[in-house]
C-alpha positions in Angstrom: -8.6 5.0 -7.0 -11.6 3.0 -7.0 -14.0 2.4 -4.1 -16.5 -0.5 -3.5 -18.5 -1.7 -0.8 -17.6 -5.1 0.8 -20.9 -6.5 -0.2 -20.2 -5.3 -3.9 -16.8 -6.8 -3.9 -18.2 -10.4 -2.7 -20.6 -10.1 -5.6 -18.1 -8.8 -8.1 -14.9 -10.1 -6.6 -13.3 -11.4 -10.1 -13.9 -7.9 -11.9 -12.8 -6.0 -8.6 -9.5 -8.3 -8.4 -8.7 -7.6 -12.0 -8.9 -3.7 -11.3 -6.1 -4.0 -8.9 -3.7 -4.6 -11.8 -4.1 -0.9 -12.7 -4.6 0.8 -9.4 -5.2 -0.1 -5.8 -9.0 -0.6 -4.9 -10.5 0.8 -1.6 -13.3 -1.2 0.0 -15.7 0.3 2.1 -18.0 -0.7 4.8 -20.8 1.2 6.0 -19.3 4.4 3.6 -15.9 4.2 5.0 -12.9 3.0 4.0 -12.2 -0.4 5.4 -9.6 -2.3 3.4 -7.3 -1.8 0.3 -7.0 -4.4 -2.4 -3.6 -4.2 -4.2 -2.1 -6.7 -6.7 0.7 -8.6 -5.8 2.9 -6.6 -8.1 1.9 -3.5 -6.5 2.3 -4.8 -3.0 6.0 -6.0 -3.8 6.6 -2.4 -5.5 5.4 -0.8 -2.4 7.5 -2.8 -0.2 10.7 -2.4 -2.3 10.3 1.4 -2.6 10.2 1.5 1.1 13.1 -0.8 1.6 14.7 1.7 -0.7 13.7 4.9 1.1 14.8 3.1 4.5 18.2 2.6 2.9 18.4 5.9 1.4 17.7 7.2 5.1 20.3 4.9 6.6 22.8 5.9 4.2 22.3 9.7 4.6 22.2 9.4 8.1 25.5 7.6 8.3 27.0 10.2 6.0 25.5 13.2 7.9 27.4 14.7 10.6 24.6 17.0 12.2 22.5 14.0 12.2 20.1 16.2 10.0 18.4 13.9 7.3 16.0 15.3 4.9 14.0 13.2 2.3 12.2 14.7 -0.4 9.2 12.6 -1.4 6.5 13.0 -4.3 3.0 13.6 -2.9 1.9 10.0 -4.2 5.0 8.5 -2.5 4.3 10.3 0.8 1.0 9.4 1.1 1.6 5.9 0.3 4.4 6.0 3.1 2.3 7.5 5.5 -0.7 5.1 5.0 1.7 2.2 5.4 3.4 3.7 8.5 -0.1 4.3 10.1 -1.7 1.0 9.1 0.9 -1.7 8.2 -0.7 -4.1 5.7 -1.2 -7.7 7.0 -3.1 -9.8 4.4 -6.3 -11.3 5.7 -6.7 -15.3 5.8 -9.0 -14.8 2.7 -6.5 -12.8 0.5 -3.9 -15.4 1.5 -6.0 -18.1 0.6 -6.1 -16.7 -2.8 -2.6 -17.4 -3.6 -2.2 -20.8 -2.2 
């Protein structure tokens, strides 16, 4: 994953947006991560995967008599799930305006 300062993102916005086709791009402010840019496809895939995982959990919970549900995730999926749970993504007005 790449990281860019917000100032650099503004100056090189088109190149950075193009990079989101391959991987999420982290933006930093004062050398600390502040935002993540995802392509619309990657964002939709993330939402679809979360919905799929919710459905698996609900199905397993409904089928499990002792209410013990286990979910095994890859390290990558686990990091994404935790990140989204801790910081639910809300598109900024600037990002929304790009799709209008």
